[in-house]
C-alpha positions as CSV (number, residue, x, y, z in Angstrom):
1,M,6.7,-6.8,6.0
2,S,9.4,-9.4,5.6
3,N,11.5,-10.4,8.6
4,K,14.7,-10.3,6.5
5,E,17.6,-8.4,7.9
6,L,17.1,-4.7,7.4
7,L,19.7,-2.0,7.6
8,N,20.9,-0.7,10.9
9,L,19.1,2.6,11.7
10,A,21.8,3.8,14.1
11,Q,24.4,3.3,11.3
12,L,22.2,5.2,8.8
13,R,21.8,8.0,11.3
14,A,25.6,8.3,11.6
15,F,25.9,8.2,7.8
16,R,23.3,10.9,7.4
17,L,25.1,13.2,9.9
18,V,28.5,12.7,8.2
19,A,26.9,13.6,4.9
20,D,25.3,16.7,6.3
21,M,28.4,17.9,8.0
22,G,31.0,16.6,5.5
23,S,33.2,15.2,8.3
24,A,33.2,12.2,10.6
25,T,34.8,14.4,13.3
26,R,32.0,17.0,13.3
27,A,29.4,14.3,13.1
28,A,31.0,12.5,16.1
29,A,30.9,15.8,18.1
30,A,27.2,16.2,17.3
31,L,26.5,12.7,18.4
32,F,28.7,12.9,21.5
33,R,30.5,9.8,20.2
34,A,34.1,9.0,19.4
35,Q,35.2,9.7,15.8
36,S,36.3,6.1,15.5
37,A,32.8,4.8,16.4
38,V,31.2,7.0,13.8
39,T,33.8,6.0,11.2
40,R,33.2,2.3,12.0
41,S,29.4,2.8,11.7
42,V,29.8,4.2,8.2
43,Q,32.2,1.5,7.2
44,E,29.8,-1.2,8.4
45,L,27.0,0.3,6.5
46,E,29.1,0.4,3.3
47,S,30.0,-3.2,3.9
48,A,26.3,-4.2,4.4
49,L,25.3,-2.4,1.1
50,G,28.4,-3.5,-0.8
51,E,28.9,0.1,-2.0
52,P,31.1,3.1,-1.1
53,L,28.9,5.9,0.2
54,F,31.5,8.6,0.4
55,D,34.4,10.0,-1.7
56,R,37.0,10.8,1.0
57,G,39.4,13.6,0.2
58,P,41.2,16.6,1.7
59,S,38.0,18.7,1.4
60,G,36.0,16.2,3.4
61,M,33.6,13.4,2.9
62,L,31.3,13.9,-0.1
63,P,28.5,11.4,-0.8
64,T,28.9,9.2,-3.9
65,P,25.9,8.8,-6.3
66,V,24.9,5.8,-4.3
67,G,25.3,7.8,-1.1
68,R,23.0,10.4,-2.5
69,A,20.4,7.8,-3.3
70,V,20.6,6.4,0.2
71,L,20.3,9.9,1.6
72,Q,17.1,10.6,-0.3
73,R,15.5,7.5,1.3
74,C,17.0,8.4,4.7
75,E,15.2,11.7,4.6
76,R,11.9,9.9,4.5
77,I,12.9,7.3,7.1
78,F,14.1,9.8,9.7
79,A,11.3,12.3,9.0
80,E,8.9,9.5,10.0
81,L,10.8,8.6,13.2
82,E,11.4,12.2,14.1
83,E,7.6,12.9,13.8
84,L,7.0,9.9,16.0
85,A,9.5,11.1,18.6
86,R,7.8,14.5,18.7
87,W,4.4,12.9,19.0
88,C,5.5,10.7,21.9
89,G,7.0,13.7,23.7
90,A,3.9,15.8,23.2
91,R,1.7,13.0,24.7
92,Q,3.6,13.3,28.0
93,A,2.5,16.3,30.0
94,R,5.5,16.2,32.3
95,R,8.0,15.8,29.6
96,R,9.4,18.4,27.3
97,P,8.4,17.7,23.6
98,T,11.2,16.3,21.6
99,A,13.0,19.0,19.5
100,D,12.9,18.9,15.7
101,G,15.6,16.6,14.3
102,A,16.2,14.8,17.6
103,L,16.0,11.0,17.6
104,P,16.1,9.1,20.9
105,A,18.1,6.0,21.0
106,Y,15.1,3.7,21.7
107,L,13.9,4.3,18.1
108,L,17.2,3.5,16.5
109,N,17.2,-0.2,16.9
110,T,15.8,-1.8,13.7
111,R,15.2,-5.3,15.2
112,R,13.4,-3.8,18.2
113,L,11.0,-2.0,15.8
114,Q,10.5,-5.2,13.8
115,L,9.6,-7.1,17.0
116,F,7.1,-4.4,17.9
117,I,5.4,-4.8,14.4
118,A,5.5,-8.6,14.8
119,L,3.8,-8.5,18.2
120,A,1.1,-6.1,16.9
121,R,0.4,-8.4,14.0
122,H,0.4,-11.8,15.9
123,R,-1.1,-10.4,19.2
124,H,0.6,-13.4,20.8
125,M,4.1,-13.2,22.4
126,P,5.2,-16.8,21.6
127,S,4.3,-16.4,17.9
128,A,6.2,-13.1,17.6
129,A,9.2,-14.7,19.2
130,K,9.0,-17.7,16.9
131,T,8.9,-15.4,13.9
132,F,12.4,-14.2,14.7
133,G,13.7,-17.4,16.3
134,I,14.2,-15.7,19.7
135,S,12.9,-16.1,23.2
136,Q,9.8,-14.6,24.6
137,P,11.8,-12.6,27.2
138,A,13.7,-11.0,24.4
139,V,10.4,-9.8,22.8
140,S,9.2,-8.6,26.2
141,T,12.4,-6.7,26.8
142,A,12.2,-5.0,23.4
143,I,8.6,-3.8,24.0
144,R,9.6,-2.7,27.5
145,V,12.4,-0.5,26.1
146,L,9.9,1.1,23.6
147,E,7.3,1.8,26.3
148,S,9.9,3.2,28.7
149,G,11.5,5.3,26.0
150,S,8.2,6.7,24.6
151,G,6.5,7.0,28.0
152,L,3.5,5.3,26.5
153,S,1.6,2.0,27.1
154,L,1.6,0.4,23.7
155,F,-0.2,-2.9,24.5
156,H,-2.8,-4.2,26.8
157,R,-3.9,-7.8,27.5
158,S,-7.5,-8.8,26.6
159,P,-9.4,-12.0,26.2
160,R,-8.5,-11.9,22.5
161,G,-4.8,-11.7,23.2
162,I,-2.3,-8.9,23.3
163,Q,-3.9,-5.8,21.8
164,L,-2.5,-2.4,20.8
165,T,-3.7,0.5,22.8
166,T,-4.9,3.6,20.9
167,E,-1.5,5.2,21.3
168,G,0.1,1.9,20.2
169,E,-1.9,2.1,17.0
170,T,-0.4,5.5,16.1
171,F,3.0,4.4,17.2
172,L,2.7,1.4,14.9
173,L,1.7,3.5,11.9
174,H,4.9,5.6,12.1
175,V,7.1,2.5,12.7
176,R,5.6,0.7,9.7
177,R,6.1,3.7,7.4
178,A,9.7,4.1,8.5
179,L,10.6,0.4,8.1
180,N,8.8,0.2,4.8
181,E,11.0,3.0,3.5
182,L,14.1,1.3,5.0
183,R,13.5,-1.9,3.0
184,H,13.6,0.1,-0.3
185,V,17.3,1.2,0.2
186,P,18.9,-1.8,-1.6
187,D,16.4,-1.6,-4.4
188,D,17.1,2.2,-4.8
189,I,20.8,1.3,-5.2
190,A,20.1,-1.5,-7.7
191,A,18.0,0.9,-9.8
192,L,20.9,3.3,-9.8
193,H,22.9,0.6,-11.6
194,G,20.1,0.0,-14.0
195,K,18.5,-3.1,-12.3
196,I,14.9,-3.0,-11.1
197,Q,14.4,-5.5,-8.3
198,G,12.4,-6.1,-5.2
199,A,8.7,-6.7,-4.5
200,V,5.7,-4.5,-5.2
201,T,2.4,-4.9,-3.4
202,V,-0.7,-3.7,-5.3
203,G,-4.1,-3.1,-3.7
204,A,-6.2,-4.6,-6.5
205,L,-9.8,-3.4,-6.6
206,P,-12.3,-5.1,-8.8
207,L,-12.3,-2.6,-11.7
208,G,-8.6,-3.0,-12.2
209,R,-8.2,-6.7,-11.7
210,T,-9.5,-8.3,-15.0
211,L,-7.7,-6.4,-17.8
212,L,-5.4,-3.6,-16.6
213,L,-3.4,-5.3,-13.9
214,P,-2.7,-8.6,-15.6
215,R,-1.5,-6.9,-18.8
216,A,0.7,-4.5,-16.8
217,I,2.2,-7.3,-14.8
218,A,3.0,-9.2,-17.9
219,R,4.6,-6.2,-19.5
220,M,6.6,-5.2,-16.5
221,T,7.9,-8.7,-15.6
222,A,9.0,-9.3,-19.2
223,E,11.2,-6.2,-18.9
224,H,12.2,-6.7,-15.3
225,P,12.1,-10.4,-14.4
226,G,13.7,-9.8,-11.0
227,V,10.5,-8.1,-9.7
228,R,8.0,-10.0,-7.6
229,V,4.4,-8.7,-7.6
230,V,2.0,-9.3,-4.7
231,T,-1.7,-8.4,-5.1
232,D,-4.0,-7.7,-2.2
233,E,-7.8,-8.0,-2.9
234,S,-9.0,-6.7,0.5
235,A,-11.8,-4.2,1.0
236,Y,-11.0,-0.6,0.1
237,E,-10.8,0.5,3.7
238,L,-8.2,-2.1,4.5
239,L,-6.2,-1.3,1.4
240,V,-6.1,2.4,2.3
241,A,-4.9,1.5,5.8
242,G,-2.1,-0.6,4.2
243,L,-1.3,2.2,1.8
244,R,-0.9,4.8,4.5
245,A,1.4,2.5,6.4
246,G,3.5,1.7,3.3
247,D,2.7,-2.0,3.4
248,I,0.9,-1.5,0.0
249,D,2.6,0.5,-2.7
250,F,-0.5,1.7,-4.5
251,I,-4.1,0.9,-5.2
252,L,-5.5,0.3,-8.6
253,G,-9.2,0.4,-9.3
254,A,-12.2,2.7,-9.0
255,L,-11.3,6.0,-7.5
256,R,-12.9,7.4,-4.4
257,D,-13.1,11.0,-3.3
258,N,-10.0,11.9,-1.2
259,D,-10.0,15.1,0.8
260,A,-6.8,17.1,1.3
261,S,-6.3,15.7,4.8
262,S,-6.4,12.1,3.7
263,G,-2.7,12.0,2.8
264,L,-3.6,10.3,-0.5
265,K,-3.6,11.4,-4.1
266,S,-5.2,9.9,-7.2
267,E,-4.5,9.7,-10.9
268,R,-7.4,9.0,-13.2
269,L,-6.5,6.6,-16.0
270,M,-9.8,5.7,-17.7
271,S,-13.6,5.7,-17.1
272,E,-16.3,3.1,-17.6
273,D,-20.0,2.7,-17.2
274,M,-21.9,-0.1,-15.5
275,V,-23.8,-2.7,-17.5
276,V,-26.3,-5.4,-16.8
277,L,-25.1,-8.9,-17.4
278,V,-26.8,-12.3,-17.7
279,R,-26.0,-15.7,-19.2
280,H,-26.0,-15.9,-23.0
281,D,-29.3,-17.7,-23.3
282,H,-31.2,-15.8,-20.6
283,P,-34.8,-15.0,-21.5
284,F,-34.0,-11.3,-21.2
285,T,-31.4,-11.4,-24.0
286,H,-34.2,-11.5,-26.6
287,A,-35.8,-8.3,-25.3
288,R,-35.0,-4.9,-26.7
289,D,-35.3,-1.5,-25.1
290,L,-35.5,-2.9,-21.7
291,S,-35.9,-0.5,-18.8
292,V,-34.7,-1.0,-15.2
293,M,-38.3,-1.2,-14.2
294,D,-38.6,-4.3,-16.4
295,L,-35.9,-5.9,-14.3
296,R,-37.0,-4.8,-10.9
297,D,-38.3,-8.2,-9.9
298,A,-35.3,-10.1,-11.1
299,Q,-33.0,-11.9,-8.8
300,W,-30.1,-9.4,-8.5
301,V,-26.4,-10.0,-7.8
302,L,-25.2,-6.6,-6.5
303,P,-22.2,-5.0,-4.9
304,R,-22.3,-4.8,-1.1
305,S,-24.4,-2.0,0.5
306,N,-21.5,0.3,1.3
307,A,-19.9,0.1,-2.2
308,P,-20.1,3.2,-4.5
309,A,-21.4,0.9,-7.4
310,R,-24.3,-0.1,-5.2
311,A,-25.3,3.5,-4.7
312,L,-25.1,4.1,-8.5
313,F,-27.3,1.1,-9.1
314,E,-29.9,2.1,-6.6
315,A,-30.0,5.6,-8.0
316,Q,-31.5,4.1,-11.2
317,F,-34.7,3.4,-9.3
318,K,-34.7,6.4,-6.9
319,R,-34.7,8.7,-10.0
320,L,-38.0,7.0,-10.9
321,K,-39.2,7.4,-7.3
322,V,-39.5,3.7,-6.7
323,K,-37.8,1.5,-4.1
324,P,-34.6,-0.2,-5.3
325,P,-34.8,-4.0,-5.4
326,M,-33.3,-6.1,-2.7
327,P,-30.4,-8.2,-3.9
328,T,-30.5,-11.9,-3.7
329,I,-26.7,-12.0,-3.4
330,E,-24.3,-9.2,-2.3
331,T,-20.7,-9.8,-3.4
332,A,-17.7,-8.3,-5.1
333,D,-16.1,-11.7,-5.8
334,L,-16.0,-12.2,-9.6
335,A,-15.8,-16.0,-9.3
336,V,-19.0,-16.0,-7.3
337,I,-20.7,-13.6,-9.8
338,R,-19.6,-15.6,-12.8
339,G,-20.8,-18.9,-11.3
340,L,-24.2,-17.5,-10.4
341,L,-24.8,-15.9,-13.8
342,L,-23.8,-18.9,-15.7
343,G,-25.8,-21.3,-13.6
344,T,-29.0,-19.4,-12.9
345,D,-31.4,-16.7,-14.2
346,M,-29.8,-14.1,-11.9
347,V,-28.9,-10.6,-13.2
348,A,-25.8,-8.6,-12.2
349,A,-25.0,-4.9,-12.4
350,L,-21.3,-4.2,-12.6
351,S,-18.5,-2.7,-14.8
352,G,-18.4,-4.5,-18.2
353,Q,-14.7,-5.1,-18.2
354,Q,-14.9,-7.1,-14.9
355,L,-16.2,-10.0,-16.9
356,H,-14.9,-9.0,-20.3
357,Y,-13.6,-12.4,-21.2
358,E,-16.9,-14.2,-20.5
359,V,-18.7,-11.6,-22.6
360,Q,-16.1,-11.9,-25.4
361,S,-16.4,-15.7,-25.4
362,G,-20.2,-15.6,-25.6
363,Q,-20.8,-17.1,-22.1
364,L,-22.4,-13.9,-20.8
365,A,-24.4,-11.2,-22.5
366,V,-24.8,-7.4,-21.9
367,L,-28.5,-6.6,-21.8
368,D,-29.9,-3.8,-23.9
369,V,-30.9,-1.7,-20.9
370,Q,-30.0,2.0,-20.4
371,L,-28.4,3.0,-17.1
372,H,-28.0,6.6,-16.2
373,N,-24.9,8.4,-14.8
374,T,-23.0,5.2,-13.8
375,R,-19.6,6.2,-15.2
376,R,-16.8,5.6,-12.7
377,D,-13.2,6.7,-12.9
378,I,-10.5,4.0,-12.7
379,G,-7.0,4.9,-11.7
380,L,-4.2,4.8,-9.2
381,T,-4.2,5.9,-5.6
382,V,-0.8,6.6,-3.9
383,R,0.4,8.3,-0.7
384,A,0.8,12.0,-1.3
385,A,4.1,11.9,0.7
386,G,7.0,9.7,-0.1
387,T,8.4,8.1,-3.3
388,P,7.4,4.7,-4.5
389,S,10.0,2.0,-4.8
390,P,11.7,1.5,-8.2
391,A,9.7,-1.7,-8.7
392,A,6.4,0.1,-7.9
393,R,7.3,2.9,-10.3
394,A,8.0,0.3,-13.0
395,L,4.6,-1.3,-12.5
396,I,2.9,2.0,-12.5
397,D,4.5,2.9,-15.8
398,A,3.4,-0.5,-17.2
399,I,-0.2,0.2,-16.0
400,R,-0.2,3.6,-17.8
401,L,0.9,1.9,-21.0
402,S,-1.6,-0.9,-20.6
403,V,-4.5,1.6,-20.4
404,V,-3.9,2.5,-24.0
405,D,-4.2,-1.2,-25.0
406,V,-7.3,-1.7,-22.9
407,T,-9.2,1.4,-24.1
408,R,-8.3,0.5,-27.7
409,T,-9.5,-3.1,-27.2
410,I,-12.8,-2.5,-25.5
411,G,-13.5,1.1,-26.6
412,I,-13.9,2.9,-23.3
413,A,-12.8,6.3,-22.2
414,A,-9.2,6.8,-21.4
415,G,-8.0,9.5,-18.9
């Protein structure tokens, strides 16, 4: 998450209450604050956003269209913080759990929450302080306020530096989600005015990286040049963790089974079978009607042992009741696979579109060998709760359109 100045959570809370009650006077009473303080909070928020959030009239304060857009994002921001407050309260046996809708003051300081995320990331107090250009004591004070307010120990010191406790990990997840929602507010307002802006981070799995994602990015940025796209090529498990926290907007690639409790949902876009690839002048390219048994003693380049594609490959041999071959190389890196295939007699099993351009140019060849039941669904994985940012929605729309181009070009099954 960027360290740029985010909106003030306390001001957003005052705005939300005024919108709910239609009056700064009633909101002030609910917050036990002076009306002038609530009015000032709303005015400062409007100044920060550069937009009026209310139509003020004899009948009260009614949200403008911009105000309604901000309110929609506020619902998700404060739902996350309220859930965190309830969780913290429930962890303390001597404390009464926090009531629904209640938000303690220690969670309403945006910078304090940003400092907590920074320390969790750097695991080093001086580095976290340097990120924000502040002193180490200021970071220590912020963490102390969070630990005192939550009644939890969020960090402990270890030989590897400052580490999150188990409770700190859960606390971090909620804070990241809330602040990731918060950073979308200016982009929501821009979209209301017809401008798509901001950044979108894509978890890019191998089956989506070669054809689908580049075409979609080119299509989307041509239409919305103000959008910045970041791709993350981490392992699936790390991408899912980032998706759940809101650091990643969505994942594109081979779909996995997600149960109802995962908090994720998938959209199938297309399907593709695995193929066996070699260099164009490999001795095997002259053979016809090859079987996997003919290739059993080859030097294989295969996906890592925990990858679904590896299980599909090994199933080819298990169905014949023989032991699958041990790979010479285990990797998902297409640059490594490409280099090995072009420079050796090694053989690789993977999705054909992953090295589509090398096959199309004649550098690599698809062997005439039949593989059984290797079809994999390719699509999008998003959080079941929450709404993607306008930039993320624009890129998702471009991906859906690009599926049509790709399936037409290489003749595979669309969703």
